[in-house]
Structure formats: C-alpha cells, structure tokens
N, C-alpha and C positions, 0 to 999 in steps of 0.2 A: 384583784380581778379575777373572775372565773376562768379556768382553763379552758371552758367552753366558749368563751368570748375572745375573737380574734382582736377586732379593732373597735372603738366606740368613742363616743363624748356625750356630756351633757353641759346644759347652760345654767347658770345660777350659782350661788354662794352656798347653797344647801344641796344636799344629796335629794334627788326627786323621789316621786312615790314609788317608782319602779326599781329604785336603788341600784342603778346599773350605770357605768361608764367614768369617764375621766372628764373633770371639770373644766370648762373654757369660761371665760369672763362674760363675752358678749353673745348673743344668740346671732348665728350666722345665715347669710343667705345661702340659696342651694349649692352653688359652686362651692363656697367655703365649707359647708357642712359636709359635702361629699369628700372634701379632702381630709377634713377633720375626723371623719368617721373611717377613714381609710380605704373607701369604697370607689376610689378613682382609678379603676381598672375595668376592662371589658370581659366578656364571654365569648371565646371563639368555639366554633362548633367543627370537630374534625372527623373524618370517616374512620371507622375501626377496621383493623386488618388483623390477622392472625401472623404468628412469628413467621411463617411461611411468606407473608405477603399478600394472602388471599382476603379480599375484601368480606366483611360480614355485612350483609343487606340489612337494611330496616332499622340500624341503630347508628349513633354517633356518640362522640365525647364531648362534653362540655369543659372546657379549659379556660384557665385564668390567664390572660395575656401577660401579666406582669412576671408571672413565675413558672408557667406552663403547667400549675397545680390542676389536677384533674378532679373536677368538681361532681361528676356525676356521668353515668351512662344512660342516655335517652334514647327515644325513639326518634325516627326521622320526621315525625308528625311535631316534634316538640319545639315551639316557638321562645326564644330568649326574650326576656324583658331585662335590658341592661339596667344597672344601677343608675346611670345618667337618665334614663328615660323615666324611671320611678320618680326621681326628684323632678324632672321636667313636667311629668304628668302631675305631681302634687302641686307644684307652682302655679301650674294651669287652673288646678281644680279650687285651689284656695284664694288665688289672686294675690296681687301687689301685698306686701307686708306680712306673708307667712313667716311664722317663726318656728324654727326646727329646735325642737328640746334635746332629742337625741335621734342617733341613727349609727347602726353599726354591722358587724359581721360576726356570725356565729359558726364554728364547725368549719373553720378554715375556709370561709367563703361559701359554704353550700347554701347558708341562709342567711338573709339580709333583712333589714327592716330601717324604717324611719317613723318618727313620731312628730307630729307638729301641733302647736298649741293653736286651738281656734281663737278668734277675737272676741267672740261674744262672751258675756258674763250673766250667769243666771242666778237668780235669788229665789230659792226653793225652800218653804217652810222656814224662812229665817236664815239659811245656809247659803253660802255661796258655792255654786258648782261650775266648774270650767270644763268644757268639753275639748277632747283630743280627737285627732285623726291619725290612726295607726296603718300604716301600709307595709304588709309583709309581702317577701317574695322568696323563692327558692330557686337555686341554679343546679340542682342535683336530680331533679325528676320526681322527688318524693312528695312535693307539697303544692299546695294552690297558691295562686294570687290572692291576696286578702286585703280588703280595706274595711275598716271599722271606725264607728265614732264610739268613744267612752268616756263617760262623765267622772269627773274627780270631785269629791268634796273637799274644797280646800283648806279647811281647818285642821282636817286630820288625815288627808291624803288618801282615803278610802275610795275605792272602785265603787261606782253605783251603776254598772252596767248590767241591769236586771233584765231578765228575758221577758218583756212584755209582749202581750198577745196583739195588741193594738198599734204597735209601732216597730219598724225594722231599724237596726243601726249597723247591719254588716251586709258585705258583698264578697263573692269569692267566685274565681272561675280557674280552669286549669290552662296550661300553656299550650294549647292547640287551637286551629282555627285562625279567625279573625281576632288577632290580638289587639289591636286598635280599636276595632268595634267594641270589643268587651271591655276595653278601658273606659270608652265613652260610657258605657253603661254604669260605671263605678261612679259617674257624676252623681247619681242618685243617693250615693252615700251622704253626700252634703245635703239633698234635699231631705234625706231622713232625719239629720240633725236636728232640724227646728222641730219637727213633728214629734222625734222621740223624746226631746227634752220636755215639749209640752204634756206628752203623755206621762213622762216621768213624774213631772209635777203632780199631775192627778193622782198618780199611784202613791207618791210619797205624802200627799195630804190624806188619802185614804188610809195608810198606813198610821200617819200620826193620829187619826181619830180612833184606831183600833186600840182599846186600852186592854192591857194584859196583866194578869196576875202572876205573882211568883211561881206559882204551881204552873201556870201554863208556860212560863220560861224554862222552868225545869224539863217539863215534859218536851218542848220542843228541841232542847238541848239534847235530850235521851234520844229523839228520833235522829238528830244529825249524827250522834256518835253511838250507834248501836253496837252492843256487845255480840261478838260472835260466839257460835256454838263452840263448846269445850275451850274456851278462852284460858290462856295460861295466867299465873298471878302476875306476871310481868305486863302481858298486855291488859289486864284490869287496872293496873297501876298507871299505864299511860295513858288509857283512855279517861280515867278519872281526872288525870291531869289535864288533859285537854278540855274536858268539860268545865273545869274550874276556870280555866284562862279563858273561856268564853263569858262565865259568870262574872269574873272580874272585870272583863271589857264592858259588860252590860251595866254593871251596878256602879264601877268606879272611874271609868274613863272621864278625865276633865272635860272633854269636848260635849259628853253628854248629860252633863249635870243639869243643863237648862231644858232638857227634852223629858217629857213625861214618860212613865212607865207604859211604853205604847209599841206598836210594830214597827215604826220608823227607828225607834232606839234599838230594838232587838236586831233588825236588818243591819244597821250600823255596826253593831257589835259583832255580828258574824262576819261582815265584810272586812272589819278591823282585824278580825282574826285571821282570816283568810288571806289578806292582802299583805300583812306584816309580820305574822307570827312564823317564827322558824320551826321547821319539821322535827320531829323526834329524832330523825336520821338525816342529818341534812347532807345532801349531795352537792357537788360541784357546781351542777347547773340548775340548781332549785329556782333561783331567781330568774333565769331564762324561761324556764318553764311557767313560771307565775307570770311572767311578763307576756308569754303567748298567750294565756287565758284572757287578756285584755280584749282579744278579738273573739275568741269561741265562747267566752263566758265562763264563770265559775260556778260549777255543779252546787256547790254548798250554800253560796250566795242565793243562787235562783231556789234552791230548796227550802231555805229561811223564808224566802218571799212567798213561796206557795203556801208555805204552813199558816204563816199570818193572813195572807189574803184568804185563805179558807173559812176563816172566821169573821172576815170583815163584814 
C-alpha cells in the first residue's frame, strides 16, 4: 500500500481497476464501509490562538477527533462535510442496495473518498460498460467537494470518462455557504449518468465508424508524445518507449482484436495506457493521482478523443 494512503478497502477477489486498497470478501453497507475504510471519525473545528493565548480571528483548525491530528487550517467560513455525512448522502443519492467498492483516506486524513458501483449495465458497441459514482472530499481546506460518474469498460477495466460537449458527468463545490443545499444540487450527478451514457454510446458509435490508417495512428501518437526542444538522448529514448507501448496496446491488446482499426480502438488503447501503464519514474502516490483523475478527467484520453473526432 502506498505511503500516501492511510486506510482503505476494496471488494471482490481481484484487484479493481483503480488498483488501490485491501480486499474484503463482501460488499459492505455504508456503516460497515465507513469502518473498513477507517473513516469512522469526525472533524472538530477549534479556534486558533498564539502561544500567548491571543485569538487569531478569521481562522480555525480542523482536527480529527480520534487522535487530535491537525488536518488543516481553514477560514471561519469553511463548513465541514463529515465522513459519515458523505456516506449518508451517497446512500440517499443511490438508494437501497448501493454497493461500495472502495473508500479510504489519503494524506493522514486530509483527503477522503468513496466509490460506489451503480446498478445499471450498459452494452455499447458490444462492450459491457459499468458506471461508478466517485465522491471526493477534503478536510484541509485545499480541495473542493466533488462527485462524478465515471464509466469503466469491464473487459479491460479501462476508464471511458470522455469530455463530451453534449453531456456533463461531474459536479463540484467549495466548503462554504449552504452545504446541504449544495449537496442537493449534486443529485443531478445521477441525472447526468443516464444522459452521459446515452451520449457516450453515440460518441463510441461514431468512433467505431471512423476508420484509421496506420499512418494516422503513428501521427496521432506523435501528437500525444511531442518531442521537446533540445531533448537529450535519454528523453528521446524514453519518449520512443512510451510511443511503442501505445502502439502495442493498439495493435496487440487481446480485448481489441475484435475491434477494427478505428477511432474506438485508438481511444481504448490510449485509455489502457493512461489507466494502467506505470510511469517512467514511479512515485509513491502515482496510483492515487491516477484515481483522482476519474473525476477531473484524463488529459491524454480527452486529447486522443479530440484527435479522432476531428476526422469523423
């Protein structure tokens, strides 16, 4: 487990697509998930004073009640969303039978998340695609409250969270003002799901109809991996390695052998690379950073989609 991960779990017999967590055999309800994830603690807000006991106006400290760990210094306008409230909100949002696949704490409790598997199954261009709801929160004042729907291609566990101009899949707000009212707005995230999946289906159908030559594939890969000015021999070598890896995923991936040489195959190959490839220099928290992009989107996947869409 990464040093950046404090506590976490996942369900199932195989490591999930995000590659994070400690396995449990059964999908827990929200109360059990809260405990398994090590998130059964609350955030307290305390006034800040100097060593001489002089109050510092306008700021307060967020502390974890379990161990008095200081999670962050925030303004007095900051409203806490407790871990328990996040699960309660998701329970209410998704309804009875919600399945939590993973949840956890990063950076000693400063950031938390939960991920729930939506019950719907979608078959798009012959592939099964499963949507997930991701809810991310922070207790240190550095991040927004975020919720997003992200689709996963089941056969290869690739993310297909394309930036579509015709449908929205995410929501975010800061920790100020009427938090409960803002969370009510997040309900639209679930309304986005059906519309987004419908639009994703149309986009994938269009990608499948966009035939690509080998020359186009090589050109697109060059665009995704541009050579910087005055590149060193090592940089050139590393860049070539990355390009070749994407080519292998495009031409040789077993799950793409039934797919023609088209835009859908190319976007999947890039998604496979972006989702699963290990970086040239692996940092301790690279999996966590990769998981965070399930909400914000992956620039490389979106760029690949835009390249193919431009010739559709």
